[in-house]
Every structure is written in structure tokens, then in C-alpha cells.
C-alpha positions, 0 to 999 in steps of 0.5 A: 500500500502506497503513501497517503495522497498517492493515486494508489493509496489503499490499493494492494499488490500481491506477490508469491515468493518461494525458495524455488523462484529465488525472487525477492520483493522490494517494499519502498520506504513508507509503504505498508506491507505484510505477508502470509505463509502458505507452506509448512515453514518459511524463512523471511529476511528483512533488509532495512534502509535505516536502524530499526525504530520500534517507536516508528512502527505502525500496523494496519488490520490485515482484514481492513475492508477499505484495503480489501486484500484477498489473502490466499488463506481463510483463517490465518494464525495471527500474533497478538500484535497483528490481532490488535492492529487498527483499521486504516481510517484510525491511523491515516493521519499518521502515515507518510505523505506522498510527495511526487518527484520530477526528473 
């Protein structure tokens, strides 16, 4: 999901990654992201652009109807933190603003 004010704000894109494909997914700074595991096991590695700051972290409800993500599973097992995440409407003003760039 892109930055607030962007033409693609609150839209989502799904990507399937696997050990066989060796693909990666780059999520730009300021974009919301989440994942689900559909196999028995998975390894997830993050590379960050800055030092991790837990105070700057913000979550959005995985099943928010405003975003409407079509997850590949029906009943996910969620962490306590993910179960408690608010809807997009509740955190919208705290999200980064889209600033178009010109080349």
C-alpha cells in the first residue's frame, strides 16, 4: 500500500515468493506491507534502509475492508500484535505523505 495522497493509496499488490523462484520483493520506504505463509515453514529476511525504530512502527488490520486484500488463506494464525492492529481510517493521519518527484 502506497503513501497517503498517492493515486494508489489503499490499493494492494500481491506477490508469491518461494525458495524455488529465488525472487525477492522490494517494499519502498513508507509503504505498508505484510505477508502470509502458505507452506509448512518459511524463512523471511528483512533488509532495512535505516536502524530499526520500534517507536516508528505502525500496523494496519490485515482484514481492513477499505484495503480489501484477498489473502490466499481463510483463517490465518495471527500474533497478538497483528490481532490488535487498527483499521486504516484510525491511523491515516499518521502515515507518510506522498510527495511526487520530477526528473
